[in-house]
N, C-alpha and C positions, 0 to 999 in steps of 0.2 A: 418281569414283564414290562412292557411299555404301554402307557395309557396316553391317548391323544384326545383332542377336543371332539365333542359330539356336536350334532346340529344345534342344540340349545346351549345357553350359557351356564345352566345350572350345574351340569357335570363338570365343566371346567372350573367353576368357582369352588366346588367341593374338593377337587384335586388340589387346587392352589391352597385352600385352607389347610388341608392335610399337610402339604409341604411346609407351610408357615409354622404349623405346630411342631412339626419335626425339626425345623430350624430353631425353634425356641428351645427345644430340648438340647440341641447341639450347642446352644449359646451358654448352657451351664458349664460346658467342658472347661474353658480356661479358668472360670471361678473355682470350679471343683479342684482343678489341678494345683493351683497356687494358694488357695485359702489356708490359713493356719488352723481353721476350724474344721479340717477335713474329717476328723473322726465324728464330729457332730453332724455335719452335712450329709455324710454318706447314707445313713438310714433314711434321712428325710428325702434325699435325692432318689433313692431306690423306690420309695413308696410315694413318689410325687403323683398328684392327680393327673398330671399331663400324661404319665405313662398309661394310666387306665384309659384315658380318653383316646390316646393313640391306638391302643389295642382294639377298642371298639371300632374306631375309624378304619383300622386295617381289615377287620372282618367284613365291614360294609363294602369297602372298595375291592376286596377280593371277589365278592359276589358280583359286583358291578363290572369288574374287569373282563369276566368271561363273555359278557354281552357286548362290551365295547370293542373287543380286540379286532373283530373282522372289519370294523368301519374306521379304523384309526387313520389309514393313509388317505382315504377319501375326505374325511372330515378335516384333516390337517391341511390338505391342499386347498379346499374351498375357503376355509377360514383365514388362511394366509393372505388371500386376495381381498377378503371383505374387511378385515379389521386390523390391518397392519399398523395403522397410525394410532389406533385407540387402545389396543391391548398389548403390553410389552411382552407377554408370554405366549401370544397367539401364534399358532402354526408350529410350535415346538413340541417335541416329545418330552414327556416328563417321566423319568425313570424312577419308579417307586419300588423296583426290585420284585423278587418273587416272595412267596409267603415266608419262606425261611429267611430271606434277606431282611424282611421287615422285623421279624423276631430278633435277628442278630443286631439290627440297628438299635433296637430298644434295649436288649439285654446286655449288649457289649459296651454301651457307652460308659457305664461305671467301671466295668472290669478292665476296659482297655487302658484307662488312665493309670491304674495301679500296675498293669502289665508293662506299660511303656517304661515307666521309671525303673521297674525291677529288671526288665530285660536289658536295658541300656547299661545298667550298673553291672549286672552279672557278666555281660559279654566282654566287659573291659577287665573286671577284677578276677574272673574265674580262670585260673591257670590252665585247667584242662581244656576249656574252650579255645584258649590261645594256641595250645599245642595242636589241637584238632584242626583249627583254621590254617595254621602254618603247614601242616602235613598236606592238606588239600591244595594249597597254593603250590607247594613244591611238586606234587603229583601232576598238577595241571601244566606247570612249566615243563616238566619232563616229557609229558605226552606231546606238547607242542614241538619240542626240540626233536623228538623222535620222528615227527612227521616231516621234518625238513630233509631235503636231499643232501647227501654228502658231497664233498668237493670232487671226489672221483665220479660220482653220478652226474654232476653238472658238466664234467669234462666229456662224458660220453653222450650227453644230450645234444642232438643235432637236428631234430625235426620239431619245428615250433608252430604254434598258431600265430598267424600274423597279428601284430599289435593293432588294437582298434583304431589308433590314430592314422595308421597307414591304410587299413581296410576301408575306413570311412571315405577316403579319397576316390577309390575305385574298387569296390568289393568284387566286381566281376573278374578282375585280373587275378584273384586268388582263389576262386571257386571253381571246382571241377565242372566241365560241360557235360560229360557223359558217364564217367566211371569214377568211383571212389576207391582210393588205395589207403590202407591203414585205418586207424580208428577215428581220426579227427572228423571225417565226413561220413562216417559209417551210417549214421541215422538221418542223413539228408534225404527228405522225402522225394525231392525232385529227381534224384538219380537212383532211387531204390529199385526201379524196374530193371536196371542193368545188372542187378545182382544175379538174376536168372542166367544172364549170359556167362557170368563167371562159373556157375554150376555146369553149364553146358560144356565150357572149355575143360573143366575138371573131369567131367564124364568122358569126354573124348581122350583126355590125357590118360585116364586109367585103362582105356580100351586099346591104347596103342601097343605095338609090338614091344616085347621086353618088359612091360609093366605088369606087376603082379601085386598081390596083397602084402607080400613081405617088403617090397620097395616102398609102398605107401606107408607101412608101419615105420620104416626107417626114417622117412621124411617127417612123420609126426614126432618121433622120438628126437630127431635133430632139432626141430623147432622147440620142443618141450624143454630140452636141455639149455636152450638159449632164451627162453621166455623172459627171464629176469632182465637180461641185457637188452632185449628188444624193447621192453617196457621203459627202461631207463632212457632209451634213445628219444623218447617223446617228452616234450616239456610238460605235459599234463599227466596226471595219474588217472588211469581208467579202472578204478577199483570196482565199478559197477559191471565191468565186463569180466565174466568168469574166465578161469584159466582155459576151460574147454572151448569157449566161444572165441577167445583171443587166439589160440593156436589154430583153430579152424579158419579164422579170418586171415591170418598170416599165410597159411598154406594156400588158400584159394587165391589170394592176391599175388603171391609169388609165382604160382603156376600160370596165372593169367598173364603176368608180365612176360614170363619166359615164352609162353605160347605166342604172344604178340610179337616179340623180338624174332622168333623163328619164322613167323609167317609174314613178316613185313614186306619182304621182296615179292612173295607170291601168296597172297592171302587166300586161304581155303575156308576158314571158319569165321572170318571177319568180313563184313561188307566194306567195300572200298570207301564209302562215305564216312565210315567210322574211324578209319585209320588216322586221319588228321586230328580228329577230336581226341582220340585216345593218346596220341603223341603229345598233344598240347596239355592234356591233363597230367601226364607223367613228369612235366617239368615244374609243377606247382610245389611250393615249399610244404604246404599242408597235406599233400597227397603223395607221401613217400613211404617206402620201406628202406631199412638200412641196406646199403649196397652189398655188404658182406653176406647178408642172409639170402639175397637173391642169387649170389654166386654160389653159396653153399648148396642151395637146392638145385641149381643148374648142374653143379658137379655131381650131386647125388643121383640125379635123373640120368645123366650120361656117363656114369662111372664105368660102364662096360665098353664105351666107345673111345677109340684112340684120339679122336679129334676133339674130345671134351676138355680142352685146355683153357687156361686163363686168357690166352691170346684169342682163341676162337670166340669166347664170350665177349671180349672187348671189341672184336670186329663186328659182332651183332649190334652192340650198342652204338658203335661208330656209324654203321650204315643207317640206323634209324634216326639218330639225332644229327648226323652229318647232312641229312637232306632237309634240315630245318631252314629252307630257303629264305634268305632275307634277314635272318636273325644275326645278331652281332657275333655269334659263335660260329656261324656257317663258314665264314671266311677261313677259319682255322680247320674245322672238321673236314672240309672237302679237300684240303691241301695235304693232309697227313692221315695215314692209317695208324691206328694205335699199335698194331702188331709190327709196324715197320720202324718205330722210333722207341728206343729203350727209355728215353727220358719221359716220353708221353705215357708209357706203361706205368711208370712209377707215380705219375700224377694221377692217373685214373685209379690205380690201386689204393691210393691214399684218400680218394673221394669217399664221402660219407653216404651220398645218395645222388640221384640224377641231377637235382638242382645244384648241388655242390660240384658235381662233375662238370657241368657247363661253366660254372665260375672258374674252376681250376684250369680248364683248358683255355678259357678266355685270357687268363693271366699268364699263360705259358710264355716264357721268354721275356717277361717284363723287366724293365730296367729297375735296378735297385734304387729306391728313393727314400728320402727322409720323411717319415710320417709325423707330422707336427700338429699340435693342438693350438687353437686360437691363431691361425696363420694369417698371412696377408692374402686377401682375396682379389681376384681379377675384377677391375672396376669398369672396364670398357668393352663394348660389344664389337663384333667383327667389323661392322661398317665404320665405327668410330676409329678403330685401330688402322683401318686402311687409310683414313685421312691423316694419320700420323706416319704413314710410310711403311706399315707392317705388311709383309707379303705372306700369302697363304700357299702352302704346298702340301699335296697329298704324298704320303710315303707308302712303300710296299711292305712296311713292317706288319708282321702277323699279329702283334699284340696291340690292342686298342689303346692301352694306357701309356704307351711309349710316345708321349708328346714331347717335342723339343722346340726350343726357341734359340736360333743361332743367327747372329748378324742381321737382325731385323726380319728374319723369316720364321714363321710359325709352322712347324711341320707336324701334321696330324695324320694318323692312319685312317683309311677309308671306313666310314660308318654306313652300314646298310640298314635301311628302315623299311619295314613292311607292316602289315596289320597285326602280325604276331609279335612285333618288336616290344610293344609296351608290356605285354603279358610276361614275357621272359625277363625283361630288365627289372620290372617291379618285384618279381619273386627273388631274383638274385640280390637286389638291394635289401629286401626284407630279411633274407638270410644273413647278410652282412650286419644288419642292425641287431640281429639276435645272437649271432655266433662269432662274428669277426669285427667287433666294434673297434678294435685297434688296428685292423688291417682292412678297412672298408675301401679298397682300391676302386671298385666299380662305382661306389657312391661318390668317391672323389672325382672320378672321370666325368660322371653325369653332372656333378655340380660345376665343374669347369666348363662343360659344354653349355650348361644353363646360363652361366655368366657371359659366355661368348655369344649366345643367341638370345636376342631380345625381341626379334620381330621376323616376319617373313623375308624382309630384305636381307637380314643376316644369313638366313638359310640359303637364300638365292646366291649370295656371295660364295658361300662354302660349296654349294652345288656347282657353281661356275668353275671353281677350282678343283673339282673332283673329290672333295673331302666327304661329302654326303651324297649317297645314292638312295633314292626313296621311291616308293610306289603308293604314296598316300594321296595322290591327286594334285595337291598344291603345297607350296612351301609353308603357308600359314598353318596347315595341319601338323607338319613336322615341328614347327615352332611351339604350338600348343602342347604337343605331347612332351617335348623335352622340358618345357617350362613348368609343367605340372609334376614332373618326377620328384622333385625335391620338396614338395609340400609335406610338412611334418617330419622332415629329415633334419637331424641336427646339423648345424652349420659351423661347428667349432673345431673341425679337423679336416685335413686334406693332405695329400702328398704332392700337390702342385703349388705349394706356397712359394718356392724359389722361382719357378717359371712365372708365376703371377707377378711377383715383385719386379722381375726384369721387364715384363711387358708393360707394367704400369709406369716404370721409369722411362721407358722408350716413348710412351705416349706423352708424358709430361715434359718432354724436351722440346723447347721452342724451335731449335734448329731442325729437328725431325719434321715438325709441322711445316716449316717453311719449305724444306726440300720436297716434302710430299705435295704441297700445294703447287709448286712449280711443275712437278711431274704430272700431276693429275689434271691441272688446268691448262698449262701451256705446252706440255709435251705428252698429251694423252695418246696421240697417234702420230704417224709420220707426217701427215698433212698439217696437223696443228703445230707440230714441232718445226716444220719447214717455215710455216707462216710466222711463227714466233721469232725464229732466227732472222728471217728477212726483215721483220719489223724492227728488230734490235739493230741490225746493220744500217737500216734506213735512218733510225734515230741517231745512231752514232755519226753517220755522214752529215746529217742535218746539223748536229751539234758542232762538228768540225767546220762546216761551211759558215755557221753563225760566228764562230770565233774568228775565222779568216776575214769575214766582212768587217768585224769590229776593228781588227788590227789595221786593215786598209784605210779606215777612216782616220 
């Protein structure tokens, strides 16, 4: 129990006296332990008058404690303000322990000294204790190693929780707006209400033509057979989610996604305002199901239909994500249908989930580059490079990372930026940080653009040359978005080291600066160029006339 000060000083004085006497008893401990007369002092110590006094004091304070307990906090607070400078122990709680604790304090002081010496010696010298301790350590190590994932499991893992260092920059970019998919956001209270919508979709799904209890049982069995693989796909272990709950969750989410894909063109069970938010949620790294599971359930649902092919499923996905207007993947999705290009089918078939699908298609047709660590970085912004004579040219290349620098011309594919741009790019970059650390091509591209853009003036120059097309209102907003992407992203690797070195060398050439100055200042347009040529001719004629006049003299 804890005893505090009361209104009068007497109660506190008695408590302190008891504590001092208890400390006096404890002071015997080092003498008792090291004295050569231990056998003589032990009986004296055990029958010390202090022990009897402390026992009487204990009984007295036990009775007093029951009356003091209710007023402890009030007395402590008031006395802390009144006597802070005069009493060193004022305002503090003094822990005198429970009744049994006081007995232990008294009775165990003598026994503890003998026990300490004996226990320390036996723990070292007793072989049986050594063997037992060794066995416990080995068992603990074995349990820890069993808890680790195998190399094969790490290879199958593809759905991660975004690292805290990235989430802290902009947590909204990684959090679902409306719907949760998979276990990572399953218990998010803000979106729990939409769980009922999943159940409505599942109810409508079970009531559609051709659906019966046998098919639903087959779906459950299909997921049950792959439960272990599905769990491995996630970076976290959800041992608290039972097998039944996990299978139910995967079935509900997969049916919901397929229902959404089927009705995206003509929504019947989804409100139009929900379509955009759901599509945005389906690109989040933390909000994914393995792509193969969605396909398996889609195939199982439509196994009696002739058009239930891989191509038809990919066409559904293409239509939904191909309408992602303004995103950096849109330029590619709208130009190609998955079912029309064999190469694209293979890319999609190898994708692990929707976030990985967008990344894979974004890199389709990319130039093979050397991916190097600790490379040379681009030192100069777009405006600075223009002063060194670098020209900027937009290309019609379908792959964003296909940047080239040839004969003083920096060729960059068009980048489209809207309000969904940051959300998509951040999730793809997070995926690369977790899953493609040695192939982080999108991160490398964003880093290159981050070095190229330092201000709104740099964005304006790229907009002027058609390299950036945006709907954010002003160039400063684009600059802020791009400059914030690489916060807490490692800066020790890139696939643009060779291009950066060439551009840096071009800028650092004095000849290029002189040539650029002549062009930008004296030949910026036809009128200024004509005036410059006329002034030069006039200067030359004046010089010739001066020489002729000197000779005539």
